[in-house]
N, C-alpha and C positions, 0 to 999 in steps of 0.2 A: 486378562480376564479368565477364569476357570471355569470351563461348561460344569453340567452337570456327575459327567465322566470324570472330573478331576485333570482333566487335560487343559492345559490353557490354550484357547481358541489359537493364541497368533502361534503355535507351536504347526498348525495345519498348512500342508504344501496344497495348490492349485496343480492337479494332472491336467491343466486345458483339456477333458473330457464332455461336460455339458457345458451349454448358453447362460450367460446369465438371466435370461428371461425365462427360460426352460425352469432352474432353481427355483428362481423364487415366484414362480405363476404355483409351481406344485412341491414347494417347501421339499425338496430334494439336492442333493448336491452332490458331488462325490471330490474328496479330498483324501490325500496323502498323510502320513504321518511314518514314524519310526518301523511301523508293523507291517504299511504295504496302503494298500487300497480300502479306505474307508466308506461305504455309504453313510452320509448325514441327513437327517430327518427333522423336519418341521413339526411341531402340533399339530398344524392344519395339514399335514401332509398328504397328498392325494395318492393312496395305499394302489390305486388301481395303477399307476405307473411304476410302481416297486418293482413288478416281474419281468416287464417289459428294460428298464435299464439294469435288473440283473442278467436280463437274456443278452442284451447289447453287449452292456460292459463286461469282462469277466476279468477274474483277479482280484474282487471284491472280500477284502479279508472278515470282516465286522459289520455289522451296525449301529449307530448309536444315535439316540434321542438324544434332540437339543429343545429345551425351554424355548418362548416365542424372541425373548431378548438375546439369547446367546445365538440364537440362529441366527437372527439378525446382524450380530455381531461376525458368524462368521461367513456371511455373505460377504460384508466388509472388508474382512482380512484376504479372502479367498480372491475376492475380481479385484481389490484397490491396483494391485499390478497393471490392470489392463487400459493404461491408457495408450498402447498400442501408437509408438512414438514413429514407427518407421509409416506406417498409415497418414500421421499428421506431417510427416518429413515431406510425402511424396502430393502433400495437396498444401504444401506452405505456397507454393506459387500462383494457386487460385484465383481468380478474380471473384466479383460478386456475381456474376451470371451463374459463374458453377455453383454460388451455396443457393441460388435460386433454384437450381435445378434439380440438388439434392433436396431444400423443404418441399417441390411439387412436389420428388419421389416420395419422399417422407408422406408428406399429408393425404398422398393417393394409396396410403395401406389400410385396408381394413381395417385390420387389428396387429396391432407391431405386438403384441404376444405371442401372434398365432405363428409365426418363422421358427426357424429353426437356429437365431441366432440374432443378436443386437446389432445386425451392420446399421440398421435404417437411423436410429437414436446415435449409436458410435460416428456413423459420416456424417450426421448433423450438428453434433458436438467437435466432435476432430475441424470440422470444415472451420464451427464460428470461432477455434480457440486458433487457429493457423490463421485467420483472416484477423484477428486483432492483434498477433504477433505479428504478422505484415504489415499492418497499421500503425502499426508502435503505440498502441493502446496500452492505458495500465487497468481500464478496469474495465469488466464484460459486465451486464445491468441485463439480467432476466427477469421482467415486470409484468406478471399475470393479469389479466383483465378477464371480463365475461365470457368475450366472443376470441378473446384473441391472447398472444405472448408477445410482449416487443421485446427487441435484443436489443439494447444502447450499447455503446463502446463510449468510453472517457480516453476522446484523444487530446493532447496537450491540454487538457485540464478543461475540455468541453466535451458535450456527450452529444452523440451523431446516433442516428436510430442506421441498424444498421440490417436489421429483417424482423416480418412479421409473420407469425404462424400461427395455427390453429390451436387454442387452450387444448385442445387434447393431447398434445402432444408434450403440456407441460408436466404433467405427474412422470412420463417415463425419465423426461429429460434431470429431473432437479432428481430424480431417483438414483438416476447414472453417475450423477456428480456427486451427490453424498455419498454411494458406495467408494467413488477414489479417494475421496477426501474422508473415508472410514468415518461415515456419521451414522448416527440411527435414523436408519430410512423406515421404520415404523412409526416413530414419530412423528409428525406433523402440526404439533400443535405448540412446540418451543422455539424460541432461536438456537441455531445451533451454530459454532465457530470449528473451521478443520482446517488441513493444507494436504494439498498433493505436490508433486514433483512433474515436472515437464521437461522433456527434452525436445530440442530443435534442434538439426545438427549438431555443433558445437558451442549451441546456448542451453545452459539451464535455467529452468524459469521457478519459483517458489511460488504456488498459488494460492491464495489462501481464501477460503469460500468462506461465504456468512451467507445464510438461511434467516427466514423472517415470515414467519406466517400472515396473509392477509386475506383479505375478506375471499376472493376469487383463486387462493392458491399459496403457495409456497414461491416467495421473490428470493432471488441469489443475484448476488453481488459475488464475482471474480476479481481479487486484484492480483494482476501480473507482478511479479517482482524480480525484474533481470538481476540475478546474482552477481552480476559482474560490477552493478553499480556502486554495491556494497565497496569497491575496491576504487572508488573516483576521488580525486584527490582536488584540494580546496582550490590551486589555481585553476581548474575545470568547470567551475562555479559560476564564472563570469562576475568576479569581483574584478576592480578595477585595482588595477596596481596601488594604488596608495591606500585604499583599505583593504586590500588582501594582505599586506604587509603590518598595517595597524591589528589585525583582528589576529594574525600569528603570533604577534608580539605579547598580545594579551593571552594568547593559548601557551604563551612559556612563562608564565605564572605559576608561582611553585602552589599555590592555595587562594581560595576564591572560590566565587560562582560567575560563570560566563553562560549568560543566556541569548537562547534564539526566539525570536520572536517573531506571528505574523498569526492570518486564519486557518483554518484546516487547508489541507491542500498545498502549501506553498513554500514547498520543500526544506521546513524546517530541518525533521529527520534525517534528510540528505547530507545537510550542510552538518549535524552531529558526527555523522560517519566518517567524513570526511574530517572534521576534525580529530577523531580518532584515532584515525588513519596516521594524521600528521604526530600523533603523539607515541604513537605504538612504537616506539625503538626496541620494545624486550628487557627496558632496565627498570619499567616500573609495573606496576600491577594495575590493572585499568579492569574497570568492572562495570556491568551497567545494571538497569532494572528497568524494564519496558514493556508495554501494554500496545502491541505485541512484540515479539523480536523478530523484526522484519529481515533481516539478514543476521546471519551467520558470519561475523568476521573475527579468524583464526590467533590464538595467543589472547583473548578479551573474552572472561569469563560473562557468561550473559543470561539473566534472569526473567523470566515470565512473569506478569504478573496475573494473581488468579484469585480476585475475591473471592471463589466459592469457599475454598478454605485458611482464607485469611492474609495471603500476601498480594499486599498492599503496595503501593509506593513508600508508604512511609516506611512499613511495616519491612518491604524490603532493603529499604536503606540503614535503617537502622542494622538488620541483619549483616548487611553487606559492611559495614562498618569495623564490625567484627573479623572482618579477614583482610586486616592488614592493606586495605586499596590506598594505592598512591592518588588513583584519578578515578571518579564515579561519574555515570552518564545515568541521571535520571530522565526517564521519557519526557516526564511531563511535571510540572508543579500545579497542582490542581485545588489543594486545600492546606489549612494552618498547620497539621501537623506535617504535612512534607516540605513543606515550604522552613517550618523549623528545623528539621532535621539536616534541610540541605542547608544552612546557614550555621547550625552548628560544626555540622562537618567544614565548611570552608575556615571556621574559625579555629577548625584545630588540626591544619594543616595539608589539607584535604583538595583538591583540584574540583571543582563541580561543573558537570556540561549540562545544561536543562534547556527546556522549553517552557515557553507562557503564551498563552493565546492572547495577545492584546493587537490592536493597528497602528500602533507606532513604537519606537523603541523606549523611549520614556516613558508610555504610560506604563509599560514593566512596574518599573518606580512604583506608582499607585498604585497598581493589581497586589504585588506584594503587601505594599501599607496596608492596604484595605481587609486582605487577609489575617494581619495580622500580627508583622513582620514590628518587631519594633524597628524604627528609626535608626537609633544608634548602632544596632547590630545589622541592617543593612548597609548601612554609608560605610561600613567598618569590611565588609563581605565582598560585594558585588563589584566585580574587573569592570564588566564590558557587556552590552548590550548591542545583538545582532538585529536589525530588522528586516524580512524581506517579501518580496512577492515575486512569484512564478509569471512570465508574459511570455506569449507565441512572439515566435521570430518571424519574421516575413519569409516566405518561399523564395530561393534565389533563383530559380530557376525563370519566375513570373514577376516578380515583384517590378514595378517600373517607379523610375525618378521621376519627383514632381517638382514647381517652382513653389516653393513657400511661398503663401500671402504675405501682406501685413498684417492681416489678421490673426493668419496664425503665428507669423514670429509674436506678435505684441502678448498671445497669449500663452506662447512658448518664455516671454521675458527674455528673448534675447534680441541683439540686434540681427541688420540684416549677414552683415558683415563676419558675424560670428557663427552662422549658420551654415553644416559642413554640406550637407544634404539630407531631403525628405524623402520618404517613399510610400506608395499606399500600395495595398494588398487587392492582387488581382484574380489568381485561381487559374489552375491549370491540371495534368494528369497527373504531375509529381507529388503534390498536396492536397488531392480531393476536392479539388477545387475551391477549399478553402483561402486560400492566398497567404497561408502560413505553414509553416511546418518545423517542429521542434522547439524547444522554451529554453529562454535563461530568464535571471533574476534582477532584478532590482532590490540595493541595497541599502540601508542606511545603518553606520556605527556609530556608539556612543561607550570611549571611553572614560572608565567615571575618574577623574583627575581628582587633587582635592580641594579644589575650588567647586567641584558638584557634588563631593565628600560634605562639605559643609553646608550646599544649598538643602540637601538630603537632610540633613541632620535639625536644619531650623527650619525644615516644612515648609521650603519654598514650591511656587505651583510648577505644570507642570511647562506653563512657558516660559518661565523664569530659567528653567533646566535645559530646555531646547535653545533658547537664547544663546548661552554660555555653550553647551555641547559642538551645535551648529555653525559656531561663530567663524570657523575655518573649514570644518569637515563639510563633505555632500550629504544631502537628505533624500529622502526617496525621492523627493520630486525632481532633485539634481540626476539623482540617476537615471532616470525616468526618462526625462529629457533628453541626455548622451544620448540614449539609445534611440530617440528619435529622431535626433538631430545627426545621426551615424547612420539611417537607412538601416537598421537591423528590428525596431517595430514600428509602430502606430502610435499617435497619441489617441485613438479611439483602443486600443489594448490596455493602453496603459492605465488608461481611467476607467477600465473593466473590471481592472483588478485593485484600482484601489481609489481612497477617497481623496485625489489631491487636485481638483479641479480646481478647487478652490486657494489652490498654492498656485498653480500655472494662473490663474486670473487675476492673482495677487501680479504677479512679474518678477516673482520671487528672483 
C-alpha cells in the first residue's frame, strides 16, 4: 500500500523506540527507512506530544503525515513482528496458575494505555498462546459477552474453557491480535481474516486469525497450524493395513477423481495433504486450489481462493488446467460448476483429489448427482471415496481395562471370544482429567469397481451400492468397533462423532 508520501508502507522498519500503546493512543510513531528515522503522524495526532518525542529521541530526519487508514496500516506493519518469541518460549511451561496470576495482574491495571509499554496485554496474549500450544489445542476462541470475555480451547476436537476475564480487556487484546495479523485495527464492523507466524522453540506455527463483529465486541478465533503436520504420511493417519493399501492403489491411478468425505473437523484436509505427499515425487506437476491454503508444501503450486476478486474453486480449477498439471487438488467440491470442472479434468487425463461434506462414502455419489453431474460421467470419472471421522484416543497413562458385558458385546455385534479388550476413560494430569489424549481416525473406503459403475449408471439406490461396496470391505462401524475392542477408544467417543448407533444395534 502506498502512503500519501508515495512511499510503500511495507518499506518502513521498526527502530523499537515507542511502544505500541503510546503510538496508537497518540497517533505518533517513529519508523525508519533508507533516509533514517521518520516521525509518522496520524490524523488524530496528539500535537502536545510531538515536541516531547522530538526531545527524547534524536536523529529524526523528517516528519510525515498519514491518513487514518494509512496510519493504521503502518501500525500493523511496524508492530506485526512483535510476537516476542523469546517471551512466549520462557512461558511455554507455565501452568494454569500462572495464567490466572497474569489475568489477575492485568485486570488490576486501572488503565492499560497509561503504562509505557504493552506488557500487560502482551503477557496475557503470550500466556494464552503458550498454554494453547502446551495443551495441544487446534483453535483458540475469544468470545466477548456483556461483562466478560471467555477464552476457550479446542483440544482433540472438544472445546474446553481456559479462562474468563473482564470485558474491558477485549478491545486491547483484539487490537493486539489484529496488529500481529496485519488486519485493519480501525475496522470493527466487518469480518476480517489474516495470518501470523509463531515460533516456539524449534517448532513453527502458522496461526490463522478470523474476527467477527458481535453484539458485545469482536469475536476472535485463532487456528494453530503446526507446519510439521503438512509432512505427515498416510501410514501415520490410523488407516488399517488393508484400507491403506487399497487407498494407495487408488492414488496410483493416472486419472480420475478421488474424494475424501466427512463433516467439518474430520481431518479431510490432512488426509489430502498426506496423499499429495505420497504423490509428490518431483516427476509430476501438482497444483492445488484451496480455501484457505493451510500448509505450504515444497514443490507444489498452491492457489488461494479469493471470492472478492472472482477467484473461486471453479475459476481457479479452470485456470490451473491451462498450467499443464498432472495432479490437481481442489479443496472442496461445493457447487455444480466446480463438480463439472473436476469431472472434465479427470476425463481429460488428470488425477483430481478433493473433498465433499457428506456423512458416508456412498452419499458422496448422491451429493454429486444432486449437484447436476450426469450419471454416465460420474461413473466414468470417480475412482474411490474415503469417508472418515476423528475420535479421541484413551489416555495411555490412566485408561482402565474393563470386562465387556454381554449387553456391550451384543451392541458391538461380536462374540465374547472375539473381544480382545475394552477400556474406559478415567482422567489424570497427563490428559487434563479428560481421559483422552490425542486423536486417531475411523475410515471406510469405496473402490469404484465395474459393478459399482454399472449401479451408478443405472440409478441404483445408496443401499444397493453400499451392499456391494462393503461386501468384504470394512465400514465406519467396523473401523470404530476395532478401535473400541482394541482399547484405543470408547463406544461413547465413536458414537459422539458418528451416527453409527443403528449399525451397532443391528449387530452388523
